[in-house]
C-alpha positions in Angstrom: -62.1 -33.9 4.7 -61.5 -31.2 2.2 -59.7 -29.0 4.6 -57.4 -31.3 5.1 -56.7 -31.1 1.1 -56.7 -27.8 1.5 -54.0 -27.5 4.5 -51.9 -30.0 2.6 -52.2 -28.5 -1.1 -50.8 -25.1 0.9 -47.1 -27.2 2.3 -44.9 -24.8 1.1 -42.1 -26.8 1.1 -38.6 -27.0 -0.7 -38.3 -28.4 -4.2 -36.0 -31.3 -3.3 -38.7 -32.8 -0.5 -40.9 -32.6 -3.0 -39.5 -34.2 -5.8 -38.0 -36.9 -3.2 -41.3 -37.9 -1.2 -43.0 -38.4 -5.5 -39.9 -40.3 -6.6 -41.0 -42.6 -3.0 -44.1 -43.1 -4.6 -43.7 -44.8 -7.2 -41.9 -48.0 -4.9 -44.5 -47.3 -1.5 -46.7 -49.6 -0.2 -48.8 -48.7 2.6 -49.1 -51.9 4.4 -44.5 -52.4 4.2 -43.7 -48.3 4.7 -46.9 -47.1 7.0 -45.4 -48.7 9.9 -41.7 -48.1 9.3 -42.9 -43.9 10.3 -42.9 -43.9 14.3 -45.8 -43.8 15.8 -47.8 -45.1 12.8 -49.6 -48.4 12.0 -52.0 -49.4 8.9 -55.3 -47.9 9.5 -58.3 -45.2 8.5 -57.0 -43.2 5.7 -58.6 -39.9 7.9 -56.7 -40.6 10.8 -53.8 -41.4 9.2 -53.7 -38.4 7.5 -54.1 -36.3 10.4 -51.8 -38.2 11.9 -49.4 -37.7 9.1 -49.7 -34.1 8.6 -48.6 -33.1 12.6 -45.8 -35.1 12.4 -44.9 -33.5 9.1 -45.4 -30.4 10.7 -43.2 -30.9 13.7 -40.3 -32.1 11.2 -40.8 -29.1 9.3 -41.1 -26.5 12.0 -37.6 -28.6 13.3 -35.8 -27.8 9.6 -37.0 -24.7 9.2 -35.3 -23.7 13.4 -32.7 -25.8 12.5 -32.8 -27.6 15.8 -30.5 -31.0 16.1 -32.7 -33.9 15.9 -33.7 -33.2 11.8 -33.8 -36.3 9.9 -34.5 -35.5 6.1 -35.0 -39.5 5.6 -38.1 -39.3 8.2 -39.2 -36.3 6.4 -38.9 -37.7 2.7 -40.6 -41.2 4.3 -43.2 -39.2 5.7 -43.9 -36.6 2.9 -44.2 -39.5 0.8 -46.9 -41.3 3.1 -48.9 -38.0 3.3 -49.1 -38.0 -0.6 -50.0 -41.2 -0.3 -52.9 -41.5 1.5 -53.5 -38.3 -0.3 -54.3 -40.0 -3.5 -55.8 -43.2 -1.6 -58.6 -41.0 -0.4 -59.2 -38.8 -3.8 -59.2 -41.6 -6.5 -62.6 -43.2 -7.7 -63.1 -46.2 -5.1 -63.3 -49.1 -7.9 -65.9 -50.9 -6.0 -68.6 -48.2 -6.9 -68.5 -49.0 -10.5 
């Protein structure tokens, strides 16, 4: 788990992408938004996080290579979901209180 968080914290993406993803967190709803990302459905956070990381890395490689088919809207949606899943996994559990 810590390896995953280290990997995500080491991401280097354009500031505009990160700012857009963070802005999306304000209105993000896991049940509504995660199912809109191709290949995802609401499930376990760790599995979802792994899939989002793989998808984001592929999108970023496409972006950096300048290939057609890159969709910044999907990239922002995936980054937003990625940030939300990290928050979900790292926040203290209310049930433990």
